[in-house]
C-alpha positions in Angstrom: 10.9 6.8 -2.2 8.3 4.2 -1.5 4.7 5.3 -0.8 2.6 3.0 1.4 -1.1 3.4 1.2 -2.9 2.5 4.4 -6.6 2.4 3.5 -9.9 0.9 4.6 -13.5 1.8 5.3 -14.4 4.7 7.6 -13.9 3.5 11.2 -11.4 0.8 10.3 -8.6 2.6 12.2 -6.7 4.6 9.6 -6.4 7.8 11.6 -5.6 6.1 14.8 -2.8 4.0 13.3 -1.5 7.1 11.5 -1.1 8.9 14.8 0.7 5.9 16.3 3.1 5.7 13.4 3.8 9.4 13.8 4.5 8.9 17.5 7.0 6.2 16.5 8.9 8.6 14.3 7.6 7.4 11.0 6.6 9.8 8.2 2.8 9.2 8.2 0.2 11.4 6.6 -3.5 11.7 7.6 -5.0 12.3 4.2 -8.4 13.4 5.7 -7.0 15.8 8.2 -4.0 17.2 6.2 -5.7 18.5 3.1 -5.2 15.7 0.6 -8.9 14.8 0.5 -11.9 17.0 -0.4 -15.6 16.8 -1.3 -16.4 17.1 -5.0 -19.7 17.5 -6.9 -19.7 14.6 -9.2 -21.8 16.5 -11.7 -19.9 19.7 -12.0 -16.5 18.7 -10.6 -16.7 21.6 -8.2 -14.8 21.3 -4.9 -17.1 21.9 -1.9 -15.2 23.7 0.8 -18.0 24.1 3.3 -20.3 21.0 3.2 -23.1 20.6 5.7 -22.7 18.6 8.8 -24.4 16.2 9.1 -25.0 15.7 5.4 -28.6 15.9 4.3 -30.6 13.1 2.5 -29.1 12.4 -0.9 -25.8 14.2 -0.3 -23.6 11.1 -0.6 -25.3 10.2 -4.0 -24.2 13.5 -5.5 -21.0 14.4 -3.7 -17.8 12.3 -3.4 -14.8 12.3 -1.1 -11.8 12.3 -3.3 -8.0 12.5 -3.0 -6.0 15.1 -5.0 -3.6 13.1 -7.3 -1.5 16.3 -7.7 -1.1 16.6 -3.9 0.1 13.0 -3.6 2.6 13.5 -6.4 4.0 16.6 -4.6 4.2 14.5 -1.4 6.3 11.9 -3.2 8.6 14.5 -4.7 9.3 16.1 -1.3 9.7 12.9 0.7 13.1 12.1 -0.9 14.3 8.6 0.2 12.1 8.2 3.3 9.1 5.8 3.3 5.8 7.7 3.6 2.6 6.1 5.0 -0.4 7.7 3.4 -3.5 7.0 5.5 -6.9 7.5 4.0 -9.5 6.3 1.5 -11.5 7.9 -1.2 -13.8 7.0 -4.1 -11.2 7.7 -6.7 -8.7 5.2 -5.3 -8.4 3.4 -8.7 -7.0 6.6 -10.2 -4.2 6.8 -7.6 -3.0 3.1 -7.3 -0.1 3.6 -9.7 1.5 6.2 -7.3 1.9 3.6 -4.5 4.4 0.8 -4.0 2.3 -1.0 -1.4 -1.4 -1.0 -0.4 -2.4 -2.0 3.1 -6.1 -2.5 3.9 -7.6 -2.4 7.4 -10.8 -4.3 7.7 -13.4 -4.7 10.5 -16.8 -6.4 10.8 -20.0 -4.4 10.8 -20.6 -4.7 14.5 -17.2 -3.2 15.3 -17.6 -0.6 12.6 -21.0 0.5 13.9 -19.7 0.8 17.5 -16.7 2.8 16.4 -18.6 5.2 14.3 -21.3 5.9 16.9 -18.9 6.3 19.8 -15.7 8.0 18.4 -15.1 11.6 19.4 -12.4 12.5 16.8 -14.8 12.3 13.9 -18.6 12.5 13.7 -19.0 10.9 10.3 -21.3 7.9 10.7 -23.4 9.2 13.6 -26.1 10.5 11.2 -28.4 7.6 10.0 -27.6 8.2 6.3 -23.9 8.3 6.9 -24.0 5.1 9.0 -26.0 3.3 6.4 -23.5 4.3 3.7 -20.6 3.1 5.7 -22.1 -0.2 6.6 -23.1 -0.7 2.9 -19.6 0.0 1.8 -18.1 -2.3 4.5 -19.9 -5.4 3.1 -17.6 -5.6 0.1 -14.6 -3.5 1.4 -12.0 -6.3 1.5 -12.8 -7.7 -1.9 -12.8 -4.2 -3.4 -9.4 -3.4 -1.9 -8.0 -6.7 -3.1 -9.1 -5.8 -6.6 -7.3 -2.5 -6.1 -4.2 -4.4 -5.5 -3.9 -4.5 -1.7 -0.8 -6.4 -0.9 -1.7 -7.1 2.8 -5.0 -7.1 4.6 -4.9 -6.5 8.4 -7.7 -7.1 10.9 -8.4 -3.7 12.3 -9.9 -5.2 15.5 -6.4 -6.1 16.6 -4.7 -3.9 19.3 -3.5 -0.7 17.7 0.2 -1.5 18.3 -0.2 -4.8 16.6 -1.8 -3.2 13.6 1.1 -0.7 13.4 3.7 -3.5 13.7 2.0 -5.4 10.9 2.2 -2.4 8.6 5.8 -1.7 9.5 6.7 -5.4 8.9 5.2 -5.2 5.4 6.9 -2.0 4.3 9.1 -2.1 1.2 12.7 -1.1 1.1 13.4 2.6 1.2 15.1 2.3 -2.2 12.3 3.2 -4.5 11.3 0.7 -7.2 9.0 1.5 -10.1 5.4 1.4 -8.9 2.7 -0.7 -10.5 1.4 1.3 -13.5 -1.6 -0.9 -14.4 -4.9 0.2 -13.1 -7.7 -2.2 -12.2 -10.4 -2.4 -14.9 -13.6 -0.4 -14.3 -14.7 1.4 -11.1 -12.9 0.1 -8.1 -15.7 0.8 -5.6 -19.2 2.3 -5.5 -19.4 6.1 -4.8 -20.2 5.4 -1.2 -17.4 3.0 -0.5 -14.9 5.7 0.5 -16.3 6.3 4.0 -15.3 10.0 4.2 -14.6 11.8 7.5 -16.8 14.5 9.0 -17.4 17.4 6.7 -16.1 20.6 8.3 -18.8 22.8 9.7 -19.6 26.0 7.7 
């Protein structure tokens, strides 16, 4: 069963295209909203279930937004022979690459990113100055970082949403699963702030 990873910086359009794929009858998963991602204390490894919102100064230096590898493995096992689109990004993406048959990266420029983060209503991450600064910093090298991760296709996230979805569907692999790439990129794939996490849930 092929797993397609739809990733990109916060505000690139992952959640929006995930919802559209669902509406078209595709098996799409919003990693941020469906429990695959979580905040982790990088020092202790402790999962933080009730982080502050907005995050205080220094929060993003200590805590990271990460995907549970075990949860993705369970998803793959349950999906059988249907293609699954896994939409989301985290700082431990290099540890997950071997689970996916295809990586699709959505990219946008800083102006578009800033506008989206400051005006969207589905997610408040990026409205706080420290969060916005972290997202813009990560966006500067997002495309090159995802190419190092092994992104097979890079899509301009400024395109109309139906066009983005069409491009993702056109690139999808055959439903017959082939062995995923096992090699992992050398070193850390991105800086701790590159994940662009969603809004932490309120306590």
